[in-house]
Biopython code that builds the backbone (N, CA, C, O; Angstrom):
import numpy as np
from Bio.PDB.StructureBuilder import StructureBuilder

atoms = [
    (1, "UNK", "N", (31.954, 230.206, 307.082)),
    (1, "UNK", "CA", (30.511, 230.277, 307.100)),
    (1, "UNK", "C", (29.944, 229.134, 307.927)),
    (1, "UNK", "O", (30.440, 228.008, 307.890)),
    (2, "UNK", "N", (28.923, 229.443, 308.650)),
    (2, "UNK", "CA", (28.263, 228.437, 309.462)),
    (2, "UNK", "C", (26.998, 227.976, 308.761)),
    (2, "UNK", "O", (26.205, 228.779, 308.270)),
    (3, "UNK", "N", (26.834, 226.672, 308.729)),
    (3, "UNK", "CA", (25.636, 226.112, 308.115)),
    (3, "UNK", "C", (24.496, 226.168, 309.126)),
    (3, "UNK", "O", (24.674, 225.809, 310.290)),
    (4, "UNK", "N", (23.334, 226.617, 308.682)),
    (4, "UNK", "CA", (22.176, 226.697, 309.563)),
    (4, "UNK", "C", (21.593, 225.307, 309.789)),
    (4, "UNK", "O", (21.373, 224.565, 308.832)),
    (5, "UNK", "N", (21.341, 224.948, 311.045)),
    (5, "UNK", "CA", (20.731, 223.658, 311.354)),
    (5, "UNK", "C", (19.247, 223.701, 311.016)),
    (5, "UNK", "O", (18.580, 224.723, 311.180)),
    (6, "UNK", "N", (18.749, 222.559, 310.537)),
    (6, "UNK", "CA", (17.320, 222.466, 310.261)),
    (6, "UNK", "C", (16.562, 222.470, 311.578)),
    (6, "UNK", "O", (16.991, 221.873, 312.565)),
    (7, "UNK", "N", (15.440, 223.148, 311.569)),
    (7, "UNK", "CA", (14.605, 223.177, 312.755)),
    (7, "UNK", "C", (13.828, 221.866, 312.828)),
    (7, "UNK", "O", (13.027, 221.565, 311.943)),
    (8, "UNK", "N", (14.064, 221.089, 313.877)),
    (8, "UNK", "CA", (13.415, 219.786, 314.011)),
    (8, "UNK", "C", (12.375, 219.851, 315.115)),
    (8, "UNK", "O", (12.591, 219.376, 316.230)),
    (9, "UNK", "N", (11.279, 220.431, 314.788)),
    (9, "UNK", "CA", (10.183, 220.618, 315.713)),
    (9, "UNK", "C", (9.103, 219.580, 315.409)),
    (9, "UNK", "O", (8.963, 219.145, 314.266)),
    (10, "UNK", "N", (8.352, 219.188, 316.415)),
    (10, "UNK", "CA", (7.215, 218.301, 316.197)),
    (10, "UNK", "C", (5.944, 219.113, 316.356)),
    (10, "UNK", "O", (5.785, 219.847, 317.332)),
    (11, "UNK", "N", (5.050, 218.982, 315.407)),
    (11, "UNK", "CA", (3.789, 219.712, 315.425)),
    (11, "UNK", "C", (2.672, 218.715, 315.707)),
    (11, "UNK", "O", (2.588, 217.669, 315.064)),
    (12, "UNK", "N", (1.819, 219.045, 316.668)),
    (12, "UNK", "CA", (0.659, 218.212, 316.992)),
    (12, "UNK", "C", (-0.596, 218.909, 316.478)),
    (12, "UNK", "O", (-0.779, 220.107, 316.691)),
    (13, "UNK", "N", (-1.456, 218.155, 315.802)),
    (13, "UNK", "CA", (-2.702, 218.696, 315.269)),
    (13, "UNK", "C", (-3.887, 217.926, 315.835)),
    (13, "UNK", "O", (-3.857, 216.699, 315.919)),
    (14, "UNK", "N", (-4.930, 218.654, 316.221)),
    (14, "UNK", "CA", (-6.199, 218.050, 316.621)),
    (14, "UNK", "C", (-7.090, 218.063, 315.382)),
    (14, "UNK", "O", (-7.320, 219.115, 314.786)),
    (15, "UNK", "N", (-7.584, 216.898, 315.002)),
    (15, "UNK", "CA", (-8.335, 216.762, 313.756)),
    (15, "UNK", "C", (-9.654, 216.042, 314.007)),
    (15, "UNK", "O", (-9.726, 215.088, 314.780)),
    (16, "UNK", "N", (-10.678, 216.518, 313.344)),
    (16, "UNK", "CA", (-11.970, 215.819, 313.294)),
    (16, "UNK", "C", (-12.093, 215.289, 311.871)),
    (16, "UNK", "O", (-12.262, 216.066, 310.932)),
    (17, "UNK", "N", (-12.010, 213.971, 311.707)),
    (17, "UNK", "CA", (-12.009, 213.349, 310.385)),
    (17, "UNK", "C", (-13.434, 213.056, 309.920)),
    (17, "UNK", "O", (-14.254, 212.528, 310.671)),
    (18, "UNK", "N", (-13.705, 213.408, 308.678)),
    (18, "UNK", "CA", (-15.009, 213.160, 308.070)),
    (18, "UNK", "C", (-14.810, 212.237, 306.862)),
    (18, "UNK", "O", (-14.484, 212.714, 305.775)),
    (19, "UNK", "N", (-15.003, 210.921, 307.037)),
    (19, "UNK", "CA", (-14.805, 209.984, 305.925)),
    (19, "UNK", "C", (-15.980, 210.009, 304.947)),
    (19, "UNK", "O", (-17.033, 210.584, 305.226)),
    (20, "UNK", "N", (-15.772, 209.375, 303.803)),
    (20, "UNK", "CA", (-16.790, 209.232, 302.749)),
    (20, "UNK", "C", (-17.318, 210.569, 302.242)),
    (20, "UNK", "O", (-18.506, 210.689, 301.942)),
    (21, "UNK", "N", (-16.467, 211.556, 302.144)),
    (21, "UNK", "CA", (-16.862, 212.854, 301.593)),
    (21, "UNK", "C", (-16.827, 212.786, 300.068)),
    (21, "UNK", "O", (-16.205, 211.894, 299.490)),
    (22, "UNK", "N", (-17.492, 213.726, 299.433)),
    (22, "UNK", "CA", (-17.492, 213.748, 297.965)),
    (22, "UNK", "C", (-16.139, 214.186, 297.416)),
    (22, "UNK", "O", (-15.748, 213.788, 296.319)),
    (23, "UNK", "N", (-15.424, 215.012, 298.189)),
    (23, "UNK", "CA", (-14.077, 215.445, 297.790)),
    (23, "UNK", "C", (-13.283, 215.810, 299.039)),
    (23, "UNK", "O", (-13.873, 216.156, 300.062)),
    (24, "UNK", "N", (-11.950, 215.738, 298.971)),
    (24, "UNK", "CA", (-11.138, 216.116, 300.133)),
    (24, "UNK", "C", (-11.248, 217.621, 300.385)),
    (24, "UNK", "O", (-11.188, 218.423, 299.453)),
    (25, "UNK", "N", (-11.406, 217.987, 301.643)),
    (25, "UNK", "CA", (-11.460, 219.408, 301.992)),
    (25, "UNK", "C", (-11.074, 219.601, 303.452)),
    (25, "UNK", "O", (-11.095, 218.666, 304.252)),
    (26, "UNK", "N", (-10.722, 220.845, 303.775)),
    (26, "UNK", "CA", (-10.314, 221.194, 305.134)),
    (26, "UNK", "C", (-11.069, 222.436, 305.562)),
    (26, "UNK", "O", (-11.206, 223.391, 304.798)),
    (27, "UNK", "N", (-11.558, 222.413, 306.790)),
    (27, "UNK", "CA", (-12.182, 223.582, 307.399)),
    (27, "UNK", "C", (-11.521, 223.757, 308.763)),
    (27, "UNK", "O", (-11.362, 222.790, 309.508)),
    (28, "UNK", "N", (-11.142, 224.976, 309.085)),
    (28, "UNK", "CA", (-10.508, 225.256, 310.369)),
    (28, "UNK", "C", (-11.524, 225.966, 311.248)),
    (28, "UNK", "O", (-12.001, 227.047, 310.902)),
    (29, "UNK", "N", (-11.861, 225.359, 312.394)),
    (29, "UNK", "CA", (-12.862, 225.939, 313.285)),
    (29, "UNK", "C", (-12.257, 227.064, 314.111)),
    (29, "UNK", "O", (-11.038, 227.219, 314.174)),
    (30, "UNK", "N", (-13.122, 227.841, 314.741)),
    (30, "UNK", "CA", (-12.681, 228.949, 315.591)),
    (30, "UNK", "C", (-11.874, 228.439, 316.786)),
    (30, "UNK", "O", (-11.025, 229.156, 317.315)),
    (31, "UNK", "N", (-12.140, 227.200, 317.210)),
    (31, "UNK", "CA", (-11.410, 226.605, 318.340)),
    (31, "UNK", "C", (-10.048, 226.077, 317.924)),
    (31, "UNK", "O", (-9.274, 225.630, 318.770)),
    (32, "UNK", "N", (-9.744, 226.121, 316.629)),
    (32, "UNK", "CA", (-8.460, 225.645, 316.141)),
    (32, "UNK", "C", (-8.445, 224.176, 315.771)),
    (32, "UNK", "O", (-7.383, 223.611, 315.509)),
    (33, "UNK", "N", (-9.619, 223.549, 315.746)),
    (33, "UNK", "CA", (-9.697, 222.144, 315.356)),
    (33, "UNK", "C", (-9.850, 222.075, 313.843)),
    (33, "UNK", "O", (-10.634, 222.815, 313.248)),
    (34, "UNK", "N", (-9.099, 221.187, 313.241)),
    (34, "UNK", "CA", (-9.173, 220.992, 311.797)),
    (34, "UNK", "C", (-10.240, 219.954, 311.488)),
    (34, "UNK", "O", (-10.208, 218.848, 312.027)),
    (35, "UNK", "N", (-11.174, 220.301, 310.632)),
    (35, "UNK", "CA", (-12.174, 219.358, 310.141)),
    (35, "UNK", "C", (-11.710, 218.966, 308.747)),
    (35, "UNK", "O", (-11.762, 219.770, 307.816)),
    (36, "UNK", "N", (-11.257, 217.728, 308.610)),
    (36, "UNK", "CA", (-10.708, 217.265, 307.341)),
    (36, "UNK", "C", (-11.596, 216.157, 306.785)),
    (36, "UNK", "O", (-11.863, 215.156, 307.449)),
    (37, "UNK", "N", (-12.046, 216.362, 305.552)),
    (37, "UNK", "CA", (-12.878, 215.376, 304.872)),
    (37, "UNK", "C", (-12.027, 214.604, 303.870)),
    (37, "UNK", "O", (-11.231, 215.184, 303.132)),
    (38, "UNK", "N", (-12.208, 213.293, 303.859)),
    (38, "UNK", "CA", (-11.527, 212.423, 302.890)),
    (38, "UNK", "C", (-12.583, 211.559, 302.200)),
    (38, "UNK", "O", (-13.663, 211.334, 302.746)),
    (39, "UNK", "N", (-12.269, 211.088, 301.019)),
    (39, "UNK", "CA", (-13.236, 210.292, 300.258)),
    (39, "UNK", "C", (-13.271, 208.823, 300.682)),
    (39, "UNK", "O", (-14.231, 208.116, 300.376)),
    (40, "UNK", "N", (-12.259, 208.370, 301.368)),
    (40, "UNK", "CA", (-12.170, 206.955, 301.767)),
    (40, "UNK", "C", (-13.179, 206.627, 302.871)),
    (40, "UNK", "O", (-13.499, 207.483, 303.695)),
    (41, "UNK", "N", (-13.677, 205.392, 302.886)),
    (41, "UNK", "CA", (-14.585, 204.971, 303.955)),
    (41, "UNK", "C", (-13.801, 204.607, 305.219)),
    (41, "UNK", "O", (-12.602, 204.336, 305.155)),
    (42, "UNK", "N", (-14.481, 204.603, 306.359)),
    (42, "UNK", "CA", (-13.795, 204.252, 307.610)),
    (42, "UNK", "C", (-13.704, 202.740, 307.810)),
    (42, "UNK", "O", (-14.080, 202.220, 308.860)),
    (43, "UNK", "N", (-13.208, 202.051, 306.804)),
    (43, "UNK", "CA", (-13.116, 200.587, 306.840)),
    (43, "UNK", "C", (-11.658, 200.185, 306.634)),
    (43, "UNK", "O", (-10.978, 200.716, 305.756)),
    (44, "UNK", "N", (-11.186, 199.244, 307.449)),
    (44, "UNK", "CA", (-9.817, 198.717, 307.333)),
    (44, "UNK", "C", (-8.766, 199.820, 307.310)),
    (44, "UNK", "O", (-7.799, 199.737, 306.554)),
    (45, "UNK", "N", (-8.944, 200.836, 308.120)),
    (45, "UNK", "CA", (-7.958, 201.914, 308.271)),
    (45, "UNK", "C", (-7.814, 202.790, 307.014)),
    (45, "UNK", "O", (-6.879, 203.585, 306.926)),
    (46, "UNK", "N", (-8.717, 202.655, 306.055)),
    (46, "UNK", "CA", (-8.606, 203.393, 304.789)),
    (46, "UNK", "C", (-8.717, 204.900, 304.991)),
    (46, "UNK", "O", (-7.978, 205.658, 304.364)),
    (47, "UNK", "N", (-9.622, 205.346, 305.853)),
    (47, "UNK", "CA", (-9.790, 206.785, 306.078)),
    (47, "UNK", "C", (-8.558, 207.376, 306.760)),
    (47, "UNK", "O", (-8.146, 208.490, 306.437)),
    (48, "UNK", "N", (-7.968, 206.638, 307.699)),
    (48, "UNK", "CA", (-6.746, 207.120, 308.358)),
    (48, "UNK", "C", (-5.600, 207.242, 307.358)),
    (48, "UNK", "O", (-4.855, 208.222, 307.376)),
    (49, "UNK", "N", (-5.465, 206.250, 306.494)),
    (49, "UNK", "CA", (-4.413, 206.296, 305.477)),
    (49, "UNK", "C", (-4.651, 207.437, 304.489)),
    (49, "UNK", "O", (-3.703, 208.089, 304.053)),
    (50, "UNK", "N", (-5.907, 207.678, 304.138)),
    (50, "UNK", "CA", (-6.232, 208.789, 303.241)),
    (50, "UNK", "C", (-5.902, 210.126, 303.899)),
    (50, "UNK", "O", (-5.429, 211.049, 303.236)),
    (51, "UNK", "N", (-6.154, 210.226, 305.205)),
    (51, "UNK", "CA", (-5.818, 211.442, 305.948)),
    (51, "UNK", "C", (-4.318, 211.693, 305.913)),
    (51, "UNK", "O", (-3.884, 212.810, 305.634)),
    (52, "UNK", "N", (-3.529, 210.675, 306.191)),
    (52, "UNK", "CA", (-2.069, 210.818, 306.191)),
    (52, "UNK", "C", (-1.569, 211.171, 304.793)),
    (52, "UNK", "O", (-0.688, 212.018, 304.646)),
    (53, "UNK", "N", (-2.119, 210.533, 303.776)),
    (53, "UNK", "CA", (-1.718, 210.836, 302.394)),
    (53, "UNK", "C", (-2.061, 212.272, 302.015)),
    (53, "UNK", "O", (-1.258, 212.958, 301.383)),
    (54, "UNK", "N", (-3.248, 212.729, 302.398)),
    (54, "UNK", "CA", (-3.662, 214.102, 302.094)),
    (54, "UNK", "C", (-2.760, 215.109, 302.793)),
    (54, "UNK", "O", (-2.322, 216.082, 302.179)),
    (55, "UNK", "N", (-2.478, 214.880, 304.078)),
    (55, "UNK", "CA", (-1.594, 215.796, 304.808)),
    (55, "UNK", "C", (-0.191, 215.803, 304.205)),
    (55, "UNK", "O", (0.425, 216.862, 304.084)),
    (56, "UNK", "N", (0.313, 214.635, 303.830)),
    (56, "UNK", "CA", (1.648, 214.553, 303.224)),
    (56, "UNK", "C", (1.697, 215.342, 301.921)),
    (56, "UNK", "O", (2.678, 216.032, 301.645)),
    (57, "UNK", "N", (0.651, 215.241, 301.133)),
    (57, "UNK", "CA", (0.594, 215.964, 299.860)),
    (57, "UNK", "C", (0.529, 217.479, 300.091)),
    (57, "UNK", "O", (1.259, 218.236, 299.453)),
    (58, "UNK", "N", (-0.338, 217.914, 300.995)),
    (58, "UNK", "CA", (-0.501, 219.348, 301.262)),
    (58, "UNK", "C", (0.771, 219.946, 301.844)),
    (58, "UNK", "O", (1.193, 221.029, 301.440)),
    (59, "UNK", "N", (1.384, 219.238, 302.797)),
    (59, "UNK", "CA", (2.551, 219.763, 303.509)),
    (59, "UNK", "C", (3.865, 219.471, 302.795)),
    (59, "UNK", "O", (4.920, 219.948, 303.212)),
    (60, "UNK", "N", (3.803, 218.677, 301.707)),
    (60, "UNK", "CA", (5.004, 218.288, 300.958)),
    (60, "UNK", "C", (6.022, 217.611, 301.879)),
    (60, "UNK", "O", (7.205, 217.951, 301.897)),
    (61, "UNK", "N", (5.513, 216.641, 302.640)),
    (61, "UNK", "CA", (6.324, 215.861, 303.581)),
    (61, "UNK", "C", (6.183, 214.384, 303.230)),
    (61, "UNK", "O", (5.173, 213.983, 302.653)),
    (62, "UNK", "N", (7.176, 213.576, 303.568)),
    (62, "UNK", "CA", (7.012, 212.130, 303.375)),
    (62, "UNK", "C", (5.960, 211.583, 304.347)),
    (62, "UNK", "O", (5.799, 212.097, 305.454)),
    (63, "UNK", "N", (5.255, 210.547, 303.923)),
    (63, "UNK", "CA", (4.204, 209.967, 304.761)),
    (63, "UNK", "C", (4.740, 209.482, 306.101)),
    (63, "UNK", "O", (4.032, 209.532, 307.107)),
    (64, "UNK", "N", (5.991, 209.011, 306.123)),
    (64, "UNK", "CA", (6.533, 208.486, 307.385)),
    (64, "UNK", "C", (6.850, 209.582, 308.400)),
    (64, "UNK", "O", (7.210, 209.265, 309.534)),
    (65, "UNK", "N", (6.730, 210.859, 308.034)),
    (65, "UNK", "CA", (6.932, 211.941, 308.999)),
    (65, "UNK", "C", (5.612, 212.356, 309.653)),
    (65, "UNK", "O", (5.593, 213.221, 310.528)),
    (66, "UNK", "N", (4.510, 211.734, 309.222)),
    (66, "UNK", "CA", (3.182, 212.040, 309.765)),
    (66, "UNK", "C", (2.670, 210.794, 310.468)),
    (66, "UNK", "O", (2.558, 209.725, 309.869)),
    (67, "UNK", "N", (2.359, 210.952, 311.754)),
    (67, "UNK", "CA", (1.995, 209.791, 312.569)),
    (67, "UNK", "C", (0.684, 210.042, 313.300)),
    (67, "UNK", "O", (0.479, 211.112, 313.873)),
    (68, "UNK", "N", (-0.201, 209.055, 313.278)),
    (68, "UNK", "CA", (-1.443, 209.090, 314.036)),
    (68, "UNK", "C", (-1.121, 208.631, 315.455)),
    (68, "UNK", "O", (-0.754, 207.474, 315.660)),
    (69, "UNK", "N", (-1.254, 209.524, 316.436)),
    (69, "UNK", "CA", (-0.886, 209.165, 317.809)),
    (69, "UNK", "C", (-2.099, 208.891, 318.688)),
    (69, "UNK", "O", (-1.958, 208.276, 319.745)),
    (70, "UNK", "N", (-3.286, 209.330, 318.280)),
    (70, "UNK", "CA", (-4.502, 209.052, 319.048)),
    (70, "UNK", "C", (-5.701, 209.081, 318.110)),
    (70, "UNK", "O", (-5.744, 209.861, 317.159)),
    (71, "UNK", "N", (-6.671, 208.218, 318.391)),
    (71, "UNK", "CA", (-7.911, 208.224, 317.632)),
    (71, "UNK", "C", (-7.959, 207.249, 316.481)),
    (71, "UNK", "O", (-8.584, 207.531, 315.459)),
    (72, "UNK", "N", (-7.312, 206.109, 316.623)),
    (72, "UNK", "CA", (-7.283, 205.126, 315.539)),
    (72, "UNK", "C", (-8.691, 204.748, 315.071)),
    (72, "UNK", "O", (-8.931, 204.627, 313.870)),
    (73, "UNK", "N", (-9.609, 204.565, 316.001)),
    (73, "UNK", "CA", (-10.973, 204.146, 315.654)),
    (73, "UNK", "C", (-12.006, 205.229, 315.965)),
    (73, "UNK", "O", (-13.191, 204.930, 316.111)),
    (74, "UNK", "N", (-11.575, 206.453, 316.066)),
    (74, "UNK", "CA", (-12.457, 207.570, 316.386)),
    (74, "UNK", "C", (-12.377, 208.614, 315.283)),
    (74, "UNK", "O", (-11.413, 208.645, 314.518)),
    (75, "UNK", "N", (-13.376, 209.455, 315.202)),
    (75, "UNK", "CA", (-13.305, 210.566, 314.241)),
    (75, "UNK", "C", (-12.380, 211.668, 314.748)),
    (75, "UNK", "O", (-11.834, 212.438, 313.958)),
    (76, "UNK", "N", (-12.207, 211.741, 316.060)),
    (76, "UNK", "CA", (-11.300, 212.729, 316.648)),
    (76, "UNK", "C", (-9.899, 212.143, 316.679)),
    (76, "UNK", "O", (-9.670, 211.091, 317.275)),
    (77, "UNK", "N", (-8.973, 212.822, 316.038)),
    (77, "UNK", "CA", (-7.612, 212.309, 315.875)),
    (77, "UNK", "C", (-6.598, 213.304, 316.413)),
    (77, "UNK", "O", (-6.854, 214.506, 316.484)),
    (78, "UNK", "N", (-5.449, 212.778, 316.786)),
    (78, "UNK", "CA", (-4.286, 213.601, 317.111)),
    (78, "UNK", "C", (-3.163, 213.120, 316.208)),
    (78, "UNK", "O", (-2.803, 211.943, 316.207)),
    (79, "UNK", "N", (-2.618, 214.053, 315.442)),
    (79, "UNK", "CA", (-1.572, 213.754, 314.460)),
    (79, "UNK", "C", (-0.290, 214.462, 314.871)),
    (79, "UNK", "O", (-0.309, 215.626, 315.271)),
    (80, "UNK", "N", (0.832, 213.738, 314.767)),
    (80, "UNK", "CA", (2.150, 214.327, 315.022)),
    (80, "UNK", "C", (2.892, 214.407, 313.697)),
    (80, "UNK", "O", (2.990, 213.426, 312.960)),
    (81, "UNK", "N", (3.415, 215.599, 313.410)),
    (81, "UNK", "CA", (4.197, 215.810, 312.196)),
    (81, "UNK", "C", (5.621, 216.117, 312.624)),
    (81, "UNK", "O", (5.867, 217.107, 313.314)),
    (82, "UNK", "N", (6.555, 215.274, 312.219)),
    (82, "UNK", "CA", (7.966, 215.435, 312.589)),
    (82, "UNK", "C", (8.659, 216.403, 311.646)),
    (82, "UNK", "O", (8.277, 216.551, 310.485)),
    (83, "UNK", "N", (9.674, 217.050, 312.165)),
    (83, "UNK", "CA", (10.515, 217.978, 311.404)),
    (83, "UNK", "C", (9.670, 218.997, 310.654)),
    (83, "UNK", "O", (9.768, 219.144, 309.435)),
    (84, "UNK", "N", (8.836, 219.695, 311.421)),
    (84, "UNK", "CA", (7.937, 220.677, 310.822)),
    (84, "UNK", "C", (7.899, 221.932, 311.677)),
    (84, "UNK", "O", (8.275, 221.918, 312.849)),
    (85, "UNK", "N", (7.446, 222.997, 311.079)),
    (85, "UNK", "CA", (7.288, 224.279, 311.744)),
    (85, "UNK", "C", (5.790, 224.562, 311.828)),
    (85, "UNK", "O", (5.095, 224.504, 310.814)),
    (86, "UNK", "N", (5.286, 224.866, 313.019)),
    (86, "UNK", "CA", (3.845, 225.065, 313.251)),
    (86, "UNK", "C", (3.259, 226.124, 312.318)),
    (86, "UNK", "O", (2.184, 225.928, 311.752)),
    (87, "UNK", "N", (3.962, 227.241, 312.159)),
    (87, "UNK", "CA", (3.451, 228.327, 311.319)),
    (87, "UNK", "C", (3.339, 227.891, 309.855)),
    (87, "UNK", "O", (2.351, 228.191, 309.186)),
    (88, "UNK", "N", (4.354, 227.184, 309.368)),
    (88, "UNK", "CA", (4.334, 226.722, 307.977)),
    (88, "UNK", "C", (3.240, 225.680, 307.750)),
    (88, "UNK", "O", (2.579, 225.686, 306.712)),
    (89, "UNK", "N", (3.051, 224.792, 308.717)),
    (89, "UNK", "CA", (2.006, 223.775, 308.611)),
    (89, "UNK", "C", (0.638, 224.445, 308.531)),
    (89, "UNK", "O", (-0.164, 224.124, 307.653)),
    (90, "UNK", "N", (0.371, 225.376, 309.446)),
    (90, "UNK", "CA", (-0.929, 226.042, 309.460)),
    (90, "UNK", "C", (-1.146, 226.873, 308.200)),
    (90, "UNK", "O", (-2.259, 226.931, 307.678)),
    (91, "UNK", "N", (-0.098, 227.508, 307.715)),
    (91, "UNK", "CA", (-0.214, 228.307, 306.492)),
    (91, "UNK", "C", (-0.586, 227.412, 305.308)),
    (91, "UNK", "O", (-1.457, 227.771, 304.515)),
    (92, "UNK", "N", (0.058, 226.265, 305.180)),
    (92, "UNK", "CA", (-0.243, 225.330, 304.093)),
    (92, "UNK", "C", (-1.673, 224.811, 304.186)),
    (92, "UNK", "O", (-2.363, 224.706, 303.172)),
    (93, "UNK", "N", (-2.120, 224.487, 305.400)),
    (93, "UNK", "CA", (-3.481, 223.989, 305.582)),
    (93, "UNK", "C", (-4.515, 225.071, 305.283)),
    (93, "UNK", "O", (-5.557, 224.791, 304.690)),
    (94, "UNK", "N", (-4.227, 226.303, 305.691)),
    (94, "UNK", "CA", (-5.142, 227.415, 305.410)),
    (94, "UNK", "C", (-5.228, 227.689, 303.915)),
    (94, "UNK", "O", (-6.307, 227.977, 303.398)),
    (95, "UNK", "N", (-4.099, 227.602, 303.220)),
    (95, "UNK", "CA", (-4.115, 227.802, 301.769)),
    (95, "UNK", "C", (-4.959, 226.729, 301.081)),
    (95, "UNK", "O", (-5.726, 227.034, 300.168)),
    (96, "UNK", "N", (-4.822, 225.483, 301.513)),
    (96, "UNK", "CA", (-5.607, 224.393, 300.930)),
    (96, "UNK", "C", (-7.095, 224.579, 301.222)),
    (96, "UNK", "O", (-7.943, 224.288, 300.379)),
    (97, "UNK", "N", (-7.404, 225.068, 302.429)),
    (97, "UNK", "CA", (-8.810, 225.225, 302.813)),
    (97, "UNK", "C", (-9.469, 226.423, 302.144)),
    (97, "UNK", "O", (-10.695, 226.526, 302.111)),
    (98, "UNK", "N", (-8.658, 227.323, 301.613)),
    (98, "UNK", "CA", (-9.212, 228.518, 300.979)),
    (98, "UNK", "C", (-9.280, 229.705, 301.913)),
    (98, "UNK", "O", (-9.681, 230.792, 301.497)),
    (99, "UNK", "N", (-8.890, 229.520, 303.184)),
    (99, "UNK", "CA", (-8.843, 230.634, 304.133)),
    (99, "UNK", "C", (-7.574, 231.419, 303.920)),
    (99, "UNK", "O", (-6.553, 230.858, 303.521)),
    (100, "UNK", "N", (-7.623, 232.697, 304.178)),
    (100, "UNK", "CA", (-6.420, 233.515, 304.043)),
    (100, "UNK", "C", (-5.562, 233.331, 305.279)),
    (100, "UNK", "O", (-6.078, 233.351, 306.397)),
    (101, "UNK", "N", (-4.236, 233.149, 305.094)),
    (101, "UNK", "CA", (-3.348, 232.969, 306.249)),
    (101, "UNK", "C", (-3.176, 234.239, 307.040)),
    (101, "UNK", "O", (-2.459, 234.251, 308.040)),
]
sb = StructureBuilder()
sb.init_structure("model")
sb.init_model(0)
sb.init_chain("A")
sb.init_seg("    ")
for serial, (resi, resn, name, xyz) in enumerate(atoms, 1):
    if name == "N":
        sb.init_residue(resn, " ", resi, " ")
    sb.init_atom(name, np.array(xyz, "f"), 0.0, 1.0, " ", f" {name:<3s}", serial, name[0])
structure = sb.get_structure()
């Protein structure tokens, strides 16, 4: 028997971060941009850390597999998720947002 290799794909997400929200939520725009709200303020990197923690929880991935590659001080972010499948990532995000996959 041959063991199946894990698919080690990197997924890039374009995100518009909304800090200081009343509760965490996700909205997926028609353009494919994720609007993610977090409760943390945009002070001392707290909102970025809250974003990574929220994505890790939703995707059931370790925090170190999610990396902020652009937008450290901007609301527009680019996130790289290591060892992930694009379809599975989007399905998990859609389920959290309440949209049907």
